[in-house]
C-alpha positions in Angstrom: 18.9 5.8 -90.2 17.9 8.9 -88.3 19.9 11.9 -87.4 21.0 11.7 -83.7 23.3 14.7 -83.4 22.2 17.6 -85.7 25.4 19.7 -85.1 27.6 16.7 -86.2 25.4 15.7 -89.1 25.1 19.4 -90.6 28.9 20.1 -89.9 29.6 17.0 -92.1 27.3 18.2 -94.8 29.1 21.7 -94.8 32.4 20.0 -95.0 31.2 17.8 -97.9 29.9 20.9 -99.6 33.1 22.8 -99.3 35.3 20.1 -100.2 33.3 19.4 -103.4 33.4 23.2 -104.2 37.3 23.1 -103.8 37.7 20.0 -106.0 35.3 21.1 -108.8 36.7 24.6 -109.0 40.5 23.3 -109.0 39.7 21.0 -112.2 40.0 24.2 -114.2 43.8 24.3 -113.5 46.7 21.9 -114.2 46.9 19.1 -111.6 50.5 18.2 -112.1 52.1 15.3 -110.2 53.1 14.7 -106.6 56.7 15.6 -107.5 55.9 18.6 -109.6 52.6 19.9 -108.3 50.5 22.1 -110.4 48.1 25.0 -109.2 45.1 22.5 -108.9 47.0 20.0 -106.7 46.7 21.5 -103.3 43.0 22.6 -103.7 42.1 19.2 -105.0 43.8 17.4 -102.3 42.4 19.7 -99.7 38.9 19.3 -101.2 38.9 15.5 -101.2 40.3 15.3 -97.6 37.6 18.0 -96.5 34.7 15.7 -98.2 36.1 12.5 -96.6 36.2 14.3 -93.2 32.7 15.5 -93.8 31.4 12.0 -94.6 33.1 10.8 -91.3 31.7 13.6 -89.2 28.2 13.2 -90.8 28.1 9.5 -90.2 29.0 10.1 -86.7 26.1 12.5 -86.4 23.8 9.8 -87.6 25.3 6.6 -86.0 26.7 8.0 -82.8 24.9 8.4 -79.5 21.8 10.7 -79.1 23.0 13.9 -77.6 21.5 17.4 -77.3 23.2 18.5 -80.6 20.5 20.9 -81.8 21.5 23.4 -84.3 21.2 27.1 -83.1 19.6 29.8 -85.1 22.0 31.3 -87.5 23.3 34.8 -86.6 23.4 36.7 -89.9 24.1 40.1 -88.1 27.4 38.8 -86.6 28.5 37.4 -89.9 27.5 40.9 -91.4 29.7 42.8 -88.9 32.8 40.5 -89.4 32.5 40.6 -93.3 31.9 44.3 -93.2 35.0 44.8 -91.0 37.2 42.9 -93.6 35.9 45.0 -96.3 36.5 48.2 -94.4 40.0 47.0 -93.8 40.6 46.5 -97.4 39.2 49.9 -98.4 41.1 51.7 -95.6 44.5 50.1 -95.8 46.1 52.5 -98.4 44.3 55.8 -97.6 44.2 55.4 -93.8 47.3 53.2 -93.2 47.7 49.8 -91.4 47.3 51.2 -87.9 43.9 53.0 -88.5 42.6 50.2 -90.7 43.4 47.5 -88.2 41.8 49.2 -85.4 38.8 49.7 -87.4 38.9 46.0 -88.4 39.0 44.9 -84.7 36.4 47.5 -83.4 33.8 46.9 -86.1 34.2 43.1 -86.0 33.8 43.1 -82.3 30.3 44.5 -82.7 29.5 41.1 -83.9 29.9 39.6 -80.5 27.2 39.5 -77.9 29.9 40.2 -75.3 31.3 43.5 -76.8 33.1 45.6 -74.1 35.1 48.7 -75.1 37.8 48.2 -72.6 38.6 44.6 -74.0 38.4 45.8 -77.5 40.8 48.7 -76.9 43.4 46.4 -75.2 42.9 43.9 -77.9 43.5 46.6 -80.7 46.6 47.9 -79.0 48.1 44.4 -78.7 47.2 43.3 -82.2 48.6 46.5 -83.7 52.0 45.9 -82.0 52.0 42.2 -83.0 51.2 43.1 -86.7 53.7 45.8 -86.7 56.4 43.5 -85.2 55.7 40.5 -87.5 54.8 42.1 -90.8 56.6 45.5 -90.8 59.8 45.1 -88.6 60.2 41.2 -89.1 59.1 40.6 -92.7 59.8 44.1 -93.9 56.6 44.3 -95.9 56.0 47.7 -97.6 52.6 48.5 -96.1 51.6 51.9 -95.5 51.6 52.3 -91.6 50.3 55.9 -91.4 47.5 57.7 -93.4 48.4 59.0 -96.8 48.7 62.6 -95.9 51.3 61.8 -93.2 53.6 59.9 -95.7 56.7 61.4 -97.1 
C-alpha cells in the first residue's frame, strides 16, 4: 500500500504519537473508574481516542484518492516566535501586569506570520485586552495584576 495523500498520512502519524504519549504518561497516575475518575482517566481516554483518530486519518491518507497533499517545509521560525511570545508572557505577567504582557504576547507572536501588519496587530491587541479584562478580571474576578508592579498599591 502506498501513501496517496502525505498530509493525511503524516497527520495520522502525529495524532497516533501524541495519543500514545498521553496514554503512556497517564499510566503513572491512578486510573479510577467511570463513576469515580482518577487523575489518569481523562488523559488516558483522550490519548486512546486520539490514537484511534490517528489510525483512521492515516489509513485515509493511504487508501483514499490520490490528491496533491504534499507536506510543506516546516517553519521553525514561526514556531519559535509563538513559543517565545508565550515564554515572554509568563515572564512579564507579574512585573509588567496583564495588559503589557498580553500586548507583548500578541505582537511577538504576530511576527511568526508571513502577513504581519502593524495596524491589524494593534487592533487585535486592543480587542483582546478588552476581552481578557472583561472575562478574567471583571467576569471571573481573578486576581491577576493588571498594571505594572510599580503602579500597584
